[in-house]
C-alpha positions as CSV (number, residue, x, y, z in Angstrom):
1,M,-15.8,-21.8,-13.0
2,A,-12.9,-19.4,-12.6
3,H,-14.1,-18.5,-9.1
4,A,-14.0,-22.3,-8.1
5,L,-10.5,-22.6,-9.5
6,L,-9.4,-19.5,-7.5
7,I,-10.9,-21.0,-4.3
8,D,-9.2,-24.3,-4.9
9,H,-5.9,-22.5,-5.4
10,A,-6.4,-20.5,-2.2
11,R,-7.2,-23.7,-0.3
12,L,-4.0,-25.4,-1.5
13,A,-2.0,-22.3,-0.9
14,S,-3.2,-22.2,2.8
15,G,-0.8,-25.1,3.4
16,R,2.2,-23.3,2.0
17,S,3.9,-20.2,3.5
18,D,5.1,-18.7,0.2
19,V,2.0,-18.9,-2.1
20,C,-0.9,-16.4,-2.3
21,P,-3.8,-16.0,-2.2
22,K,-4.8,-18.2,0.8
23,L,-8.1,-19.4,2.2
24,I,-8.7,-18.9,5.9
25,Q,-11.2,-21.3,7.4
26,E,-12.2,-20.8,11.0
27,K,-12.4,-23.9,13.2
28,V,-15.5,-24.4,15.3
29,G,-14.9,-22.8,18.8
30,I,-11.6,-21.3,17.8
31,P,-12.0,-17.7,16.6
32,V,-8.4,-17.0,15.9
33,V,-6.5,-18.3,12.8
34,E,-2.8,-17.8,13.2
35,R,-0.3,-18.1,10.4
36,T,3.4,-18.0,11.5
37,A,6.4,-17.6,9.2
38,E,4.3,-16.6,6.2
39,V,6.5,-15.4,3.3
40,M,5.4,-12.5,1.1
41,V,7.2,-13.0,-2.2
42,G,5.4,-10.3,-4.3
43,D,3.9,-6.9,-3.3
44,Y,1.0,-8.3,-1.3
45,C,-0.8,-11.5,-0.1
46,D,-4.6,-11.9,-0.1
47,Y,-6.5,-14.0,2.5
48,F,-10.0,-15.1,1.6
49,L,-12.6,-16.0,4.3
50,Y,-16.3,-16.4,4.4
51,A,-17.8,-14.5,7.4
52,R,-21.4,-14.4,8.6
53,E,-23.5,-11.3,9.2
54,G,-22.8,-9.7,12.6
55,Q,-19.3,-11.3,13.0
56,V,-16.4,-9.1,13.6
57,I,-13.0,-9.4,11.8
58,A,-9.7,-8.3,13.3
59,V,-6.2,-8.6,11.8
60,Q,-2.9,-8.3,13.6
61,T,0.6,-8.7,12.2
62,D,4.0,-8.8,13.9
63,N,5.4,-6.3,11.4
64,R,4.5,-2.6,11.5
65,Q,5.6,-2.2,7.9
66,L,2.6,-4.3,6.7
67,E,-0.7,-2.7,6.0
68,A,-3.8,-4.8,6.5
69,L,-6.9,-3.8,4.4
70,L,-10.2,-5.4,3.7
71,I,-10.6,-5.0,0.0
72,V,-13.8,-7.0,-0.7
73,P,-16.7,-6.5,-0.2
74,T,-15.8,-3.0,0.8
75,L,-12.6,-1.1,1.7
76,H,-11.6,-1.0,5.3
77,N,-8.3,-0.3,6.9
78,F,-7.7,-2.5,10.0
79,A,-5.4,0.2,11.4
80,N,-8.6,2.0,12.1
81,G,-10.1,-0.9,14.1
82,D,-12.1,-4.1,13.5
83,Y,-14.6,-4.6,10.8
84,Q,-18.2,-5.7,11.5
85,V,-19.6,-8.0,8.8
86,G,-22.8,-6.6,7.1
87,S,-23.8,-9.8,5.2
88,Y,-22.5,-13.3,4.5
89,D,-20.1,-12.9,1.6
90,K,-16.5,-13.6,0.6
91,H,-14.1,-11.2,2.4
92,V,-10.7,-10.5,1.1
93,I,-8.0,-9.3,3.4
94,R,-4.9,-7.9,1.7
95,L,-1.6,-7.6,3.5
96,S,0.8,-5.3,1.6
97,Y,4.3,-3.9,2.3
98,N,4.0,-0.3,3.4
99,G,7.6,0.4,4.8
100,A,9.9,3.3,4.2
101,T,12.6,1.1,2.8
102,Y,12.8,-1.4,0.0
103,K,10.8,-4.6,0.7
104,P,13.0,-7.7,1.2
105,E,12.6,-10.2,-1.6
106,N,11.0,-12.7,0.8
107,L,9.4,-10.9,3.7
108,V,8.6,-13.2,6.6
109,Y,5.8,-12.3,8.9
110,D,3.2,-13.7,11.3
111,V,-0.5,-12.8,11.0
112,A,-3.6,-13.5,13.2
113,V,-7.1,-13.2,11.9
114,T,-9.8,-13.2,14.4
115,V,-13.4,-13.8,13.4
116,S,-15.7,-13.5,16.4
117,D,-19.4,-13.4,17.0
118,V,-20.9,-10.3,18.7
119,H,-23.2,-11.1,21.6
């Protein structure tokens, strides 16, 4: 029950720039989900997506002070390259501030998540 409530919250949050976590749903034929002018209010923002076995996930942001990590189902740092999905499962991407200075209260950023099939 709690899992369903979290997914519902993430689905609603996907329409707002300042609420986390967010659900990412790929559209048929469009492998890139772009979010512009996202607002990080806390220390991080999580993005949920359901990827199929064999797909590849890539994450890019416009801010080098953000760290992009896959935290579920395993730990992967996207700075080291893309992630190949091992099995259909919920995947959680965490963007967090990793700058040398204090994080602004409302950090604005763009993020692009690409989920592609390997042929």
